[in-house]
N, C-alpha and C positions, 0 to 999 in steps of 0.2 A: 508548462513543465520545464523545469530548469535541470541542469546537470550536464556534465560532459560525457559521462559514461552511460551508454544506453545498451542494454544487452542485445546481442544478436542470437537468435534462437535457432539458427540453421541446424546445428548438430546437437541441440539440447533434447533431452527426453521430454515426453509429454508431461510427465509428473513435475519436472523442474520448471517447465513453462507455466503450468497451472499454479505451482507454488509461488513463483515470482508475482503473478497477477493477483493472487490472493493477498500478498503483502502490499502490493501496489494499491489495491482497493481498500485495504485496511488503513493505510496512511491517508488516503483520500477521504475516507469516512471520518477519520479522527480530525482531520483539518476542518471538515465541514461542521463537525460537532463543536469544536473549540472556537471556531471563528465564524465563517459564513461560506456560502457557495463559491464566491470568487477566490477564496483562499485555496481551493482545491487545484487551482492552476499553478500554485507554488510547489507542487509535489516534486520532490527531488529524486532522480533515478539512483544516485549513489546511496542515499539513505535506504531506499528500497532494497538495493543489492546487499547492503550490510545487514539489514534485518533478515533477509532470506539466508544469508551465510551463517548467521548465528542463531537460527531458529531452534537448534537442539538445546541451546542454553536457556530458552524460555520455558518456564513452568506455567501451567494453567493458561495456555492459549485457549481462549474461548471462541468457538465458531459462531459467526453471525452472518446474516445476510444484509446487504446494504443496497440502497437504490443507487443507480448509476446516473450521474448527471450527464455523462457523455451520450447516454442513450435516452435522454429526456425523461429520466426517472421511471422508464417503463420496464427496465430489466432489473432483476435483483442479482447481485454478484455475491459469491462467497467471500468472506473476509474473516479477520481475526480481531479480537479485542484483547488488549494487554496494556499495562502501564508503559511498557517500553515503546509501544506504537504511538502512544500519546506524546512521549518525549520526542520521537522521530518527527511527529507533526510540528512540534515547537521548533525543532532544528531546521525543518524545511522552510519555515517562515523567516528564520534568521538568515 
């Protein structure tokens, strides 16, 4: 996991925490789909924050469930599918 900004959730609402983690899981799933499992370690915190900040501008966010490699693929997390999330995955690799 790269990135200098990592959110502190001390005073955040439960819904904003869940929203952040949904975008985090979305970018991770996109990275695994585009490349491989090892690329999920390149997930960038700043890109996740930007996606969650601009979520109102995304139309047609598709809800998905994705396997979590951090939990040995045993848990399914809620995530989103959208072309902007795929672009975010590309930017994380760069």
